[in-house]
N, C-alpha and C positions, 0 to 999 in steps of 0.2 A: 147068142147075139143072132139078130136077123141078117140074112145073107142078100147079096144083089139078086141071086137066082130066086129066091124066095119074093123079093119085089117084083122081079119079071113076071112069074106064076100069077102073082096077085093082081097085077095090071093087065094080065094078058098080052104081054108083048115080050120079044126077046131080050136076053140080058145085054145084048149090045145096045138095043134101044135105050135101056136104063142107063147104061154107061154114056151114052152120047148126050143124054138129057143132063147128066150130072156135070158132064165135062164142057158141053157146048160146042164140041168138035164139029158136029154135023147139025144142019137143021131139022128139027122133030116138029111135025105138025101140032098146032095149037092144042086140040083135043087130047093128043095122045100124050103130049106133054104134061097137061093138066092131070089126066089119069095116072101117069107114073109118079108125079108129085103128091097126088093124094094117096097113094099106096105107100110111098115113103113115109108121108106124115102118119098114116094110120098104124103100119107095122113098127114106126119108131126106129127106121133104119139109119144107122150113122156109118158113113163112108170110112174106110180105114184109111188115116192120114197119110202114111207112109206108101201104100200102094196107090192112092190117088195122086200123090205128088210124082210118083215114078211114071204114072200113065199119062198124066198131062204136063210134066215138067214144070209144075206149078205148086209150091209148098202152102200156100196161103197164110205165109208168114210175114210180117213185117218186122224189121230189126229197128229198133228205136236206140240211137246213141245218146245217151245223156250222162255225161261225166259227173258224178257227185262230189264236186271239190269242197273242201273246208272253208274255202273263202267264197263261195257262193250262198244265195239264199235258198236252202233246199226245198222249203214248202212249195215256192211258186215253180221250181222244175218238177215235182212230184204232182203237182194239180196239171200241168200239161200233160206229163206221162199218162195220168189216170184218164184224162179227156181222150188222148190217142188211143189208149187200150180200149175204152167203152165204145168211141166211134168206129174203130177198127172191127171190134166184135159185131157192131149193127151191120158192117159190110161182108161178114163172113170171113174176116181174118183174125189170126191171133198175133200177138206181140212178143217178141223176143227182146228182152231189155238187157242193154249193155252198159253196165255203170261205171266200167274202169276207165283208166286214162290211157289205154293203148293207142288210141288214134288211128293212124293208117293201118297199123297191123291187124287190129280188130277189124276193120272194114275189109282189108283184104281177105281175112279168114272167112268172113259171113258170105261176101260176094263170090268169092272163089269156090266154096264149097256147095253153094246152092241151098244153104240152109235157110236162107230168105230171099224173097223174090223182089223185095223193095226194102229201102232204107229211109227213116227219117233222122236227121241230125240236128241237135240241139247243141248249146254252148258255142255257138258258131263265132270264129274269130275272123278279124278283118282279112288275115291272109291265112286262112285255114288249111293246115298241112294235109288234112284228109281231102280235100277237094281236087288235086291231081290224080288221086287213087279213085276217086268217084267218076271224075270225067273219063278215065281211061277204062275202067270196068264197065261203065254203061248201065248200071242197073238204074230202074226207076228210083228217084229220090226226091225228096223235099226238104228243105232247110227250114227249120224254125230259128231265123235269124238271117243277116244279111251281110256278105263278106264285101270288100272293097270292088271286086270284079264278079259280079253275078251272071255273067254272060252265059247262056245256055243251062242255067241253073233255074229249079223251080224253088222259089222262097216265099215265106210267109212271116209276117213280123209286125208289130207295133211300129208305127213310125216314131222311133225314139228320137230322132232330130226335132221332129215336129213337137214333140212333147217337151223337150228342153226349152225350145222356143216359147212354146204355150205359157211355161210356168215363168219365165223372164217377162213376157208379156202381162201377165197378170199382175205381177209385182210392181211393174213399171206404171201401169194403170192406177195403183194405188199410191203411186209417189215415191216409192222406193228409189234410190239412186246407187246403193252400194250393197251387192249382193254376195255372199260366201256360199260356195256349193261344198257340201260335206258327200264325198263320193264313195265308191266301192273300196274295197281294200286294194293296197298297191298291186298285188299280184294279179287282180283282174286287168289293169292298165298294162301291167307288164307283159300280158298275153294278148294285148290289143283286141280283148273281148268286144264284140261288135256292139251290143247293146249301150254299152257303158261309154264306148268311144263316141258313138253317135248321138247320144245324150249330151254330150259334153260339147260336141260340134255343135249342136242346137242351141245350147246355152250360150256359147260365144258368140255365134253369128248373131243371135237375137240381142244379146248385150250390146254388140258392137253397133248393130242398126239403130238401137234405142239411145245410145250414149251412156250407157250404165258401166259402172266399175264392178268387175267381176273376179272373184278369186276362188281358185278351185283346189281342195285339199283332199287327197285319198284318206281312207280312214279305216283301220280295222275295227270289227265290231267289239263292243264291251264298254264298260263305263270309263276306265283308265285310259284307253285310246282315244275316246271321243273327248274326254276332259283336256289330254294334251293338245289334241287338234283345235278344239275350241280356244283354248289360251292363246296359242300360236295366231289364230285368225285374228282376235280381239287385239293383239300386240301389234300385228302388221296393218290392220283395218280397222281402227276404233270407231269409224262411222258407220259399220255394218249394220242394217236395220232389218236385213231379212235374209233367211237361209233356204237353199234347196237341197233337199236331202234324196240321196239315191242309194240308200242302204238301209235295209229294213232293220238290221241289228243296231244301227246307231240311232233310231228314232227316239225310244224312250230315255237312253242315256242323256241323249241332247235336251230333251224337254226337261228332265230332272235337274241337269246342270244349270240351265237357263234359270229355273226357278230358284235354285240355291245361290245364284249370283244376283238375285233381287231383279230379272229381267222377266217381265211378265208377257206371255203369249196370248194374244197378238199386240196389245197395248204398248209394249216396249220393242218387241222383235216379232216378226213374222215368220212361219215357217211353212214351206210347200214341200211335197214329196212326190218323187215318181217312184211308186213301190206297189205292193199287193193292197187291193182295196180293203182289206180285212184289216191288214195293219193299220191303215188310215183311219179307218172308222172307229176302230176300237183303241186308239192311242188315249193316253191320259188328256191331251187336248185334241179332239177330233181335227185331223189334219186335212187342209186343202191339198187335193192330190190329182194326179194322173194315175189310174190304176192300170196294173198289168192284165190284160184281158187273157190269162193262163187257159181258161176252158175253151175259149173261142180259137184261139192259136192251135191247141191241139186238134179240135174238130176240124178247122180249115185245113191243116196239115195232111190230115188222113183223107179228106175228100178230094184235094188236089192229087194225091198220090192214087188214089181208086181211080180218078179219071185219067191219069196218066198210063196205068195199067190197062185200061178200057181202051185207050188210043193205040196202045202196042199190040193189043188184040185185033185192030183193025176196026174198032167201034167209031163209026162216024155221026153217032147222035150228038145233038146239040150239048147235052148233059155230059158229053165225055170230056169237055173242055177244050180250051184254044191252044194248049201247049204250054211249055215252061215259060215262066215270067216271074215277075216279083209282085206281090200283093202286100202292100202295108196298110194296116188299119190306122184309122184316123184317131189320134188322142181325144180325149175328153177330160177336161179339168173340171173336178166337183169342187166348188167352194165350200167349206166348213169353217170352223171355229178359229183357225190358227193363222188366218191372214187377214190383215187391215191395214189402214194408212200408217206410216212411220210416225214416231213421235215428233212433236215440234221442237225446234232448236232450243238449247238452254236459254230460259230467260224470256222466251216467246210463248204468250199464254193463247189457249184457242178462244 
């Protein structure tokens, strides 16, 4: 393997100059820096990660906390994780993936050991138990999600409240007056998971503003669970003419059950979803939906984190960012085949 001393000889500089170019601890003239970089590239030099971390107190590792729970739609979580890893690598960082449900203890272990120099948190709850540890430890961090109190935190997420309101507004404009929401599994709401709670908040506020009747029912995935929820909805609200679904595993069972009970989509019942774009587009009836911008969320989380690390190093450039804050991506509703006007009342012809 090529050594730092060999790079120095090749570039005609001292070993300490090569070290300073790599660490950025001291200013090096542009021509010298370019010459050293050219020698590194030509010789194929790879700094020893452990030695570099000891010398610079920087591990170049980002810890990504993404609990893979059985009641969450894992493909979306993994899509965000892949975008984080890809973007991090483009910025010269590697990613340490933490998939367990240890919560605060895992965060203390990672930040206390110096194993990772920054953290990205996913599956954020409204009153997330990891946040006091994060605020006390003080490592640079970004949340893919939004807690109830984001003060002092760096957060990026889809504006799920606006997404919920957008679904209601779309159905109201078509003439629907009674809407049922098939939500995530009960455990997601029991944990007060941010995205689900905020979507429900937007749905309720939008329905209240527009004078619509709204019924929300959590739902486990699978045919039997959806069948039970659907039966209870029509028992309680026989006038329901539209559904909003926020549960990818409920999409196909719902469409199949509606067909089996003689309800055509969208002629008899409309269905709108907040879900992964691929799920909506490839459903047996292409769903009108608000897509989860998973790749964009992963990319922006890393970029905000890298900007935070630059600020920590005293980088005052405009592209180093403006400090912690909340960035909510505006939702977009794509109209497909599953939403239309409600059917006319019995005995009324078009």
